[in-house]
Each structure stands twice: as structure tokens, then as C-alpha cells.
C-alpha positions in Angstrom: -23.3 26.1 17.7 -19.3 25.6 16.2 -18.9 24.9 12.7 -15.3 23.2 12.3 -13.3 21.8 9.3 -12.2 18.6 9.0 -9.5 17.9 6.0 -8.5 13.5 5.2 -4.2 13.7 5.4 -4.1 9.8 5.1 -5.6 6.9 3.1 -8.0 4.8 4.7 -6.1 2.0 2.7 -5.2 -1.0 5.3 -7.8 0.4 7.9 -10.4 -1.2 9.6 -13.9 -1.3 8.0 -14.9 1.0 10.8 -12.8 3.7 10.2 -13.5 3.6 6.4 -16.9 3.4 7.2 -16.1 6.3 9.7 -14.2 8.7 7.1 -17.1 7.8 4.5 -20.1 8.7 7.5 -17.9 11.7 7.5 -18.7 13.0 4.1 -14.6 12.9 3.3 -14.0 10.8 -0.7 -10.4 11.2 -1.1 -6.9 12.9 0.2 -7.0 16.4 0.5 -10.9 16.4 0.4 -11.9 19.7 3.4 -15.8 19.2 4.9 -16.9 21.6 6.9 -19.4 20.7 9.7 -21.1 21.7 12.8 -19.3 20.3 15.8 -22.1 18.4 18.1 -20.8 15.3 19.9 -21.4 12.6 17.5 -19.2 14.5 14.6 -16.2 15.0 17.3 -16.8 11.6 18.3 -15.9 10.2 15.3 -13.2 12.8 14.7 -11.4 11.0 17.7 -12.0 7.8 16.3 -9.7 8.5 13.1 -8.1 11.4 14.7 -4.7 10.2 12.9 -5.6 10.0 9.3 -7.7 13.6 9.9 -7.0 17.4 10.4 -9.1 19.6 12.5 -9.0 22.5 11.9 -11.5 25.0 14.3 
């Protein structure tokens, strides 16, 4: 399966607990932190929920 790179570009401060938990579940810790994940439907759904906080590189 393809992998995607996810980079946190905006802060999770003043966001709902659900969005903060999603950022944490993706494995992002701080601004400009980049992770590489498999492009599964679950991961893509999580990214879609916080798309205003992250940047995706295919």
C-alpha cells in the first residue's frame, strides 16, 4: 500500500478534544513534526478530520 507523509502545520491549541486526540493518535507531537503512515482508509479519515491543521504529501 502507498505511504503518505503528514506534517502538522497549525497548532492544536483551542481545538476540540476530539481534534487534539486525532492529532495525538496520528503520532504528531509538535508543529512541523512529520510522520510517514500507510494510506489506509482509517488514516485518510483521520487526516480528513484535521485537514486544517496538517499538510499531506503523497
